C-alpha positions as CSV (number, residue, x, y, z in Angstrom):
1,M,19.8,-2.8,34.1
2,P,17.6,-1.8,31.2
3,R,19.4,-0.5,28.1
4,L,17.9,3.0,28.5
5,A,18.8,3.5,32.1
6,R,22.3,2.1,31.6
7,S,23.1,4.3,28.6
8,F,21.9,7.4,30.3
9,K,23.8,6.8,33.6
10,I,27.0,6.1,31.6
11,C,26.5,9.4,29.8
12,L,26.0,11.3,33.0
13,A,29.3,9.9,34.2
14,L,31.1,10.9,31.0
15,T,29.6,14.4,31.2
16,A,31.0,14.9,34.7
17,S,34.5,14.2,33.4
18,L,34.4,16.4,30.3
19,A,36.5,19.5,30.2
20,L,34.5,22.1,28.3
21,A,36.5,25.0,26.8
22,A,34.9,28.4,26.2
23,C,31.7,27.6,28.2
24,S,29.8,30.6,29.3
25,A,27.5,30.9,32.3
26,S,23.8,30.4,31.7
27,G,22.0,33.6,31.2
28,N,24.7,35.4,29.2
29,E,22.8,36.7,26.2
30,D,26.0,37.2,24.2
31,R,26.7,33.4,24.2
32,A,24.7,30.4,23.1
33,R,25.9,26.8,23.5
34,V,24.0,24.6,21.1
35,T,24.0,20.9,20.6
36,V,22.4,19.2,17.6
37,I,21.3,15.6,18.2
38,D,22.8,13.2,15.6
39,D,22.6,9.5,16.0
40,A,25.4,8.9,13.6
41,G,27.7,11.2,15.3
42,T,28.8,12.8,12.0
43,S,30.9,16.0,11.8
44,I,29.8,19.5,11.0
45,N,30.5,20.6,7.5
46,P,28.5,23.4,5.9
47,V,29.8,22.6,2.4
48,G,28.1,20.0,0.2
49,I,24.6,19.0,-1.0
50,R,23.5,16.4,1.6
51,L,23.7,18.3,4.8
52,N,22.8,16.8,8.2
53,Y,20.9,19.0,10.5
54,A,24.0,20.4,12.2
55,S,25.7,21.2,8.9
56,A,22.6,22.8,7.5
57,T,22.3,24.9,10.6
58,A,25.9,26.0,10.3
59,R,25.6,26.8,6.6
60,S,22.5,29.0,7.1
61,A,24.6,31.0,9.7
62,V,27.7,31.6,7.4
63,A,26.2,31.5,3.9
64,K,23.1,33.6,3.2
65,G,20.9,32.9,0.3
66,L,18.6,35.3,-1.5
67,I,16.1,34.8,1.3
68,G,16.1,32.9,4.6
69,L,14.0,31.7,7.5
70,D,13.7,33.5,10.8
71,E,13.3,31.9,14.2
72,Q,9.5,31.6,13.6
73,G,10.0,29.7,10.3
74,R,8.9,32.7,8.2
75,V,10.5,33.7,4.8
76,V,12.5,36.9,5.4
77,P,14.9,39.0,3.3
78,S,18.6,38.1,3.3
79,I,20.8,38.9,0.3
80,A,17.7,40.1,-1.4
81,A,16.0,43.1,0.2
82,R,12.6,42.6,-1.5
83,W,11.0,40.7,-4.4
84,V,8.1,40.7,-6.7
85,V,6.2,37.6,-8.1
86,S,4.4,37.9,-11.4
87,D,0.7,37.2,-11.6
88,D,1.2,33.9,-13.5
89,G,3.7,32.7,-10.9
90,L,6.4,32.2,-13.5
91,S,8.7,35.1,-12.7
92,Y,10.4,36.0,-9.4
93,I,12.3,39.3,-9.4
94,F,14.7,40.1,-6.5
95,R,16.3,43.4,-5.7
96,L,19.6,42.8,-3.7
97,N,20.8,44.5,-0.6
98,E,23.9,46.6,-0.7
99,T,26.2,44.2,1.0
100,K,29.4,42.3,0.7
101,W,31.0,38.9,1.0
102,E,33.0,37.8,4.0
103,D,36.2,38.9,2.3
104,G,34.8,42.4,1.7
105,R,34.0,42.1,-2.0
106,Q,30.8,43.6,-3.2
107,I,27.9,41.3,-3.9
108,T,26.5,41.8,-7.5
109,A,23.5,40.5,-9.3
110,E,25.7,39.0,-12.0
111,R,27.7,37.0,-9.5
112,I,24.6,35.9,-7.6
113,A,22.9,34.7,-10.8
114,T,26.0,32.6,-11.7
115,L,26.3,31.1,-8.2
116,L,22.6,30.3,-8.1
117,T,22.8,28.6,-11.5
118,E,25.8,26.5,-10.4
119,R,24.2,25.7,-7.1
120,F,21.0,24.5,-8.7
121,V,23.0,22.1,-10.9
122,E,24.9,20.8,-7.8
123,L,21.6,20.2,-6.0
124,R,20.1,18.0,-8.8
125,T,20.8,14.8,-6.8
126,S,19.9,16.3,-3.4
127,R,16.6,16.2,-1.5
128,L,15.6,19.4,-3.4
129,G,16.6,18.1,-6.8
130,R,13.1,17.3,-8.1
131,D,11.8,20.7,-6.9
132,L,14.5,22.6,-8.7
133,R,13.5,21.1,-12.1
134,V,10.9,23.9,-12.3
135,V,13.6,26.5,-12.8
136,D,14.0,27.6,-16.4
137,E,16.7,30.3,-16.2
138,I,18.3,32.9,-13.9
139,I,18.9,36.3,-15.4
140,S,21.1,39.2,-14.1
141,M,19.0,42.3,-15.0
142,T,21.1,45.1,-13.5
143,G,23.8,45.5,-10.8
144,R,21.3,44.7,-8.1
145,V,18.4,42.9,-9.7
146,I,18.0,39.3,-10.8
147,E,15.1,37.3,-12.2
148,I,14.3,33.6,-11.7
149,R,12.0,32.2,-14.4
150,L,10.0,29.0,-13.9
151,D,8.6,26.5,-16.4
152,S,5.4,26.1,-14.3
153,P,4.0,27.8,-11.2
154,H,5.5,26.6,-7.9
155,P,3.3,28.3,-5.2
156,N,6.0,27.5,-2.5
157,F,9.0,28.5,-4.4
158,L,10.0,31.1,-1.9
159,Q,10.1,28.5,0.9
160,L,12.3,26.4,-1.4
161,L,14.7,29.2,-1.9
162,A,14.9,29.8,1.8
163,Q,16.3,26.3,2.5
164,P,19.8,26.2,4.0
165,E,21.2,24.4,1.0
166,M,20.5,27.6,-0.9
167,G,23.1,29.5,1.1
168,L,25.8,30.7,-1.3
169,F,29.6,30.7,-1.1
170,R,31.9,32.6,-3.4
171,A,35.4,31.2,-3.6
172,G,34.9,29.7,-0.1
173,H,33.5,32.9,1.3
174,G,29.9,33.4,2.6
175,A,28.0,36.5,3.3
176,G,27.1,35.9,7.0
177,P,25.3,36.8,9.1
178,M,28.0,34.9,11.0
179,I,31.5,33.7,10.3
180,E,33.3,30.5,11.3
181,F,35.6,31.5,14.2
182,D,37.1,28.1,15.1
183,R,36.6,24.4,14.9
184,A,38.5,23.2,17.9
185,P,37.4,21.8,20.2
186,F,34.0,22.4,18.6
187,Y,32.4,24.6,15.9
188,Q,32.4,28.3,16.9
189,L,30.7,31.2,15.2
190,A,31.1,34.9,15.6
191,P,29.3,37.9,14.0
192,L,30.4,38.7,10.5
193,V,32.1,42.2,10.7
194,L,32.6,43.7,7.2
195,P,35.4,46.2,6.7
196,D,34.6,49.9,6.5
197,E,34.6,50.9,2.8
198,N,36.1,54.3,3.7
199,E,39.1,52.7,5.3
200,E,42.0,50.7,3.7
201,E,41.8,47.0,4.1
202,N,43.7,45.7,7.1
203,P,43.4,42.0,8.0
204,E,44.6,42.6,11.6
205,E,41.9,45.3,12.2
206,E,39.2,43.0,10.8
207,E,40.3,40.3,13.2
208,T,40.2,42.8,16.1
209,A,36.7,43.9,15.1
210,V,35.5,40.3,15.3
211,E,37.2,39.8,18.6
212,D,35.7,43.0,20.0
213,D,32.1,41.8,19.4
214,P,31.4,39.4,22.4
215,R,28.6,37.5,20.7
216,R,29.5,33.8,20.1
217,V,27.7,30.6,19.3
218,T,29.3,27.2,19.9
219,L,27.9,24.3,18.0
220,R,28.4,20.6,18.5
221,S,26.8,17.4,17.2
222,E,26.4,14.3,19.4
223,T,24.1,11.6,20.5
224,A,20.8,12.3,22.3
225,S,22.0,10.8,25.6
226,R,25.1,13.0,25.7
227,A,23.2,16.1,24.6
228,I,20.6,15.7,27.3
229,A,23.2,14.9,29.9
230,R,25.2,18.1,29.0
231,F,22.0,20.2,29.2
232,D,21.1,18.7,32.6
233,A,24.6,19.4,33.9
234,G,24.3,23.1,32.8
235,H,26.9,22.9,30.0
236,I,24.4,23.5,27.1
237,D,21.8,26.2,26.5
238,V,19.9,24.7,23.5
239,V,19.5,21.1,22.3
240,L,18.1,20.7,18.8
241,N,16.8,18.0,16.5
242,G,15.2,15.7,19.0
243,K,13.0,13.0,17.4
244,F,10.4,10.5,18.5
245,H,12.8,7.7,19.4
246,H,14.8,10.0,21.7
247,L,11.7,10.9,23.8
248,P,12.2,8.2,26.5
249,L,15.6,9.8,27.3
250,I,13.8,13.0,28.4
251,D,11.6,11.0,30.7
252,E,14.5,9.1,32.2
253,S,16.6,12.2,32.7
254,G,14.2,14.0,34.9
255,I,14.7,17.3,33.0
256,N,12.0,19.8,33.7
257,T,9.4,19.5,30.9
258,N,8.9,23.2,31.0
259,N,12.2,23.3,29.0
260,L,10.9,21.0,26.4
261,R,9.7,22.7,23.1
262,L,7.7,20.8,20.5
263,D,7.5,22.2,17.0
264,P,4.1,21.8,15.2
265,V,5.8,20.4,12.1
266,A,4.4,18.8,8.9
267,G,6.0,15.9,7.1
268,L,6.0,12.1,6.8
269,F,6.1,9.7,9.7
270,G,5.2,6.1,8.7
271,L,6.3,2.9,7.1
272,R,7.4,2.9,3.4
273,F,7.5,-0.5,1.7
274,I,10.9,-1.1,0.1
275,R,10.2,-4.8,-0.6
276,G,7.0,-6.5,-1.7
277,E,7.2,-10.3,-1.5
278,G,4.6,-13.0,-0.7
279,F,1.7,-11.7,1.3
280,W,3.0,-8.2,1.2
281,S,3.3,-8.0,-2.6
282,V,-0.5,-7.5,-2.8
283,P,-1.9,-3.9,-2.2
284,Q,-5.0,-5.4,-0.4
285,N,-2.7,-7.2,2.0
286,R,-0.6,-4.1,2.7
287,E,-4.0,-2.4,3.4
288,I,-4.4,-4.9,6.3
289,L,-1.3,-3.5,7.9
290,S,-2.7,0.0,7.8
291,M,-6.1,-1.1,9.1
292,A,-4.6,-3.1,12.0
293,I,-2.5,-0.3,13.5
294,D,-4.2,1.5,16.4
295,R,-2.6,4.9,15.8
296,P,-4.0,6.8,18.8
297,A,-2.8,4.0,21.1
298,L,0.6,3.9,19.5
299,L,1.2,7.6,19.7
300,T,0.1,7.9,23.3
301,S,2.6,5.2,24.3
302,F,5.3,7.9,24.3
303,P,6.0,10.2,27.3
304,N,5.9,14.0,27.1
305,V,3.9,14.3,23.9
306,T,0.2,14.8,24.5
307,A,-0.7,16.3,21.1
308,W,0.9,13.9,18.6
309,K,-1.5,13.8,15.7
310,S,-2.2,10.4,14.0
311,R,-2.5,10.3,10.2
312,Q,-4.3,7.9,7.8
313,K,-3.4,9.6,4.5
314,I,-0.3,11.0,2.9
315,V,-0.9,14.7,2.4
316,P,-2.0,16.9,5.3
317,E,-5.7,17.7,5.5
318,A,-4.9,21.4,5.2
319,L,-3.8,20.8,1.6
320,D,-6.8,18.7,0.5
321,V,-8.8,19.6,-2.6
322,A,-12.5,20.1,-2.1
323,G,-14.6,17.3,-3.5
324,I,-11.8,14.7,-3.6
325,N,-11.7,12.2,-0.7
326,T,-8.2,10.8,-0.3
327,R,-8.8,8.9,2.9
328,P,-8.7,5.1,2.9
329,D,-12.0,3.3,2.4
330,W,-12.0,2.0,6.0
331,A,-11.4,5.4,7.6
332,S,-14.9,5.5,9.1
333,M,-14.8,2.0,10.6
334,T,-14.3,1.5,14.3
335,M,-11.1,-0.1,15.5
336,Q,-13.0,-3.2,16.6
337,D,-14.5,-3.6,13.1
338,R,-11.2,-3.0,11.5
339,I,-9.6,-5.8,13.6
340,A,-12.4,-8.2,12.8
341,F,-12.2,-7.5,9.1
342,A,-8.4,-7.8,9.0
343,R,-8.5,-11.1,11.0
344,Q,-10.9,-12.7,8.6
345,H,-8.9,-11.5,5.6
346,V,-5.7,-13.0,7.0
347,S,-7.4,-16.3,7.9
348,R,-8.7,-16.7,4.3
349,W,-5.3,-15.9,2.9
350,K,-3.6,-18.5,5.1
351,A,-6.1,-21.1,4.3
352,S,-5.5,-20.6,0.6
353,E,-1.8,-19.6,0.4
354,G,-0.3,-20.9,3.6
355,F,2.1,-19.3,6.2
356,V,2.8,-15.5,6.1
357,Q,6.3,-14.5,6.9
358,P,6.7,-11.8,9.6
359,L,6.9,-8.3,8.4
360,S,10.5,-7.1,8.8
361,V,10.6,-3.5,10.0
362,S,13.8,-1.4,9.7
363,L,14.1,1.0,12.7
364,P,16.7,2.9,14.6
365,D,18.4,1.2,17.6
366,A,16.8,3.3,20.3
367,A,14.3,2.9,23.1
368,G,11.6,4.9,21.4
369,A,11.9,2.8,18.3
370,D,11.5,-0.3,20.5
371,I,8.2,1.2,21.8
372,L,7.0,1.8,18.3
373,F,7.9,-1.7,17.1
374,I,6.3,-3.4,20.1
375,R,3.0,-1.6,19.5
376,I,3.0,-2.4,15.8
377,R,3.8,-6.1,16.4
378,A,1.1,-6.3,19.0
379,D,-1.4,-4.9,16.6
380,L,-0.4,-7.3,13.8
381,R,-0.6,-10.3,16.2
382,R,-4.3,-9.3,16.9
383,V,-5.1,-10.0,13.3
384,G,-3.0,-13.2,12.9
385,L,0.2,-11.6,11.5
386,D,3.6,-11.0,13.1
387,A,6.6,-8.7,12.7
388,R,10.3,-8.6,13.5
389,K,12.6,-5.6,14.0
390,V,15.8,-5.2,12.0
391,G,18.4,-2.4,12.1
392,L,18.8,0.5,9.7
393,G,20.5,-0.7,6.5
394,A,19.4,-4.3,6.9
395,E,17.2,-6.0,4.4
396,A,13.6,-5.3,5.3
397,D,10.0,-5.1,4.0
398,V,9.3,-1.6,5.4
399,L,11.5,1.3,6.5
400,L,10.4,4.0,8.9
401,I,10.2,7.4,7.2
402,D,10.6,10.3,9.5
403,E,11.0,13.5,7.5
404,L,10.0,17.1,7.7
405,A,8.4,18.9,4.7
406,P,10.6,21.8,3.6
407,Y,7.5,23.6,2.2
408,D,3.7,23.2,2.1
409,S,2.9,21.4,-1.1
410,P,1.3,18.0,-2.0
411,Q,4.1,17.6,-4.6
412,W,6.7,17.1,-1.8
413,F,4.7,14.5,0.0
414,L,3.7,12.5,-3.1
415,S,7.1,12.5,-4.8
416,R,8.6,10.5,-1.8
417,F,6.8,7.4,-3.1
418,S,7.6,7.6,-6.7
419,C,9.5,4.8,-8.5
420,D,12.8,6.6,-8.2
421,Q,12.4,6.5,-4.4
422,T,11.1,3.0,-3.7
423,P,10.8,-0.2,-5.7
424,V,7.3,-0.8,-4.5
425,C,5.7,1.9,-6.6
426,L,2.9,2.6,-9.0
427,N,3.8,3.9,-12.5
428,D,0.4,5.4,-13.1
429,A,0.8,7.5,-10.0
430,D,4.2,8.7,-11.2
431,S,2.7,9.8,-14.5
432,K,-0.1,11.6,-12.7
433,I,2.4,13.4,-10.5
434,S,4.5,14.5,-13.5
435,E,1.4,15.8,-15.2
436,A,0.6,17.8,-12.1
437,D,4.2,19.2,-11.9
438,A,3.9,20.5,-15.4
439,A,0.4,22.0,-15.1
440,T,0.3,25.8,-15.4
441,N,-3.2,26.2,-13.9
442,L,-3.0,26.0,-10.1
443,E,-6.5,24.5,-9.7
444,I,-5.7,21.8,-12.2
445,K,-2.3,21.2,-10.6
446,A,-4.0,20.8,-7.1
447,R,-6.6,18.4,-8.5
448,L,-4.0,16.2,-10.3
449,Y,-2.0,16.0,-7.1
450,A,-5.2,14.9,-5.2
451,E,-5.9,12.3,-7.8
452,S,-2.3,11.1,-7.4
453,E,-2.7,10.8,-3.7
454,Q,-5.9,8.7,-4.2
455,M,-3.9,6.3,-6.3
456,L,-1.0,6.0,-3.8
457,V,-3.3,5.6,-0.8
458,N,-5.0,2.7,-2.5
459,H,-1.6,1.2,-3.5
460,Y,-0.5,1.2,0.1
461,N,3.3,1.4,-0.5
462,Y,3.3,3.8,2.4
463,I,1.5,3.3,5.7
464,P,1.0,6.7,7.4
465,L,1.2,6.7,11.2
466,G,1.2,10.4,12.3
467,T,3.0,13.7,12.0
468,P,6.7,13.8,12.7
469,V,7.9,14.8,16.2
470,R,10.7,17.4,16.5
471,W,11.6,18.7,19.9
472,S,14.2,21.0,21.5
473,I,15.3,21.6,25.0
474,V,15.8,25.3,25.8
475,R,16.7,27.3,28.9
476,P,13.8,29.6,29.9
477,D,16.0,32.8,29.5
478,Q,17.2,31.9,26.0
479,R,16.4,34.6,23.5
480,G,15.9,34.3,19.8
481,F,14.2,30.8,19.9
482,A,10.6,30.0,18.9
483,V,8.7,26.9,18.1
484,N,7.6,26.9,14.5
485,P,6.0,24.7,11.8
486,R,9.3,24.4,9.9
487,G,11.2,22.9,12.8
488,W,14.0,25.3,12.0
489,H,16.1,27.2,14.5
490,P,18.7,29.6,13.2
491,L,21.8,30.2,15.3
492,N,22.2,34.0,14.7
493,T,19.0,34.9,16.4
494,L,20.1,33.2,19.6
495,V,22.6,36.0,20.2
496,G,20.7,38.8,18.6
497,I,22.3,38.9,15.2
498,P,19.8,39.8,12.3
499,I,20.0,37.7,9.1
500,S,20.5,40.8,7.0
């Protein structure tokens, strides 16, 4: 029996035997049962700096930041009620809501400024560390106003502040909009009910207030096959964080595709060189890999995704600078001409230098990753090269990158290929990116980023394939869910709880 079918049938059998506590009937708007797909099967922990998707989702529910993201991926008020940005883009002034922490203590600007400063230091080694270098200082101006000053303009700074890592805890207490209710047998959340300031504090009354509100979200993290099987059996309302390599499971399960939701996300989906030896040490030879891949044919090999967009460059076209072409030189060639050119190049190299070792590609152990690899290997064989698949963590020439962009800026895309991210890098491009980061004029900043992309595209330490794929499975009657360009789906909206 094929691996895909066998794993799915085993999971269906397991699902039938699972005893699920606190499972509500489908259609109950006060309850939402959510599963986040996680191949590693890691636990949910909202504390820390490197949060998996489930932990980030939990943190955004129990620990608000100054601002947040709603179900449509838009920046919305949270601890801050409103804000003003200076004309030069160097000053962000936030006026705070009159609200409290989970334990009933008043939120003040002085405390928020301190917590933000500490959090920015903690996040220096996280995925947001490079972005946060732009922050100069955080100032508490009055009891309800703080200012964040930047060294240089960051047009997407609000999107950065809205990331789940920016949710704040004070002495272990968040500010909602939800509260952790239980962790056994799975993570459970209830609305945060703050004590009435006109009444004396009574912990028993606070607990009763939480219990009186029927709205609950249960959150678990598990493999794609288990998540899909639970949904198919009616035990789950929402499945989040589906990726390209999980797509064949949807097709195998027979789940109604009307329940499938695809987010129109931006990000990186391609092969990053992490080792450059022999044939692959030369940028012109790495270019052959990019030329040889038939991207439209590759992407249409996957079921249930008809609008998957291929990509030949690093930064999305929407962020391009007029007058600077960052597409590869062969972009206008037909696929047939590209194959002929690549075949001749490889033949000449072999005649001069000898045998070329197969390209080792590090991919997840999943049916969808197998489809991707088979297509890439077939394309390489057409030009006289070969490839072999290795697992994640194994020594390899290239590693599949599948990441969502947290905000819309060339800086995020380009910084993923700097010398502190991969050993196959270009120092001149790093210098150009740093120059762009420090630029105070937005037009100059954009032009420098475009020039950096030109350099990296020609260096070919990254082979773009397409946009990332992120999908969810959602019951038709589920409220508070919307596809969005951030691929972000907050828990509180699923049961009608506002973020602030």
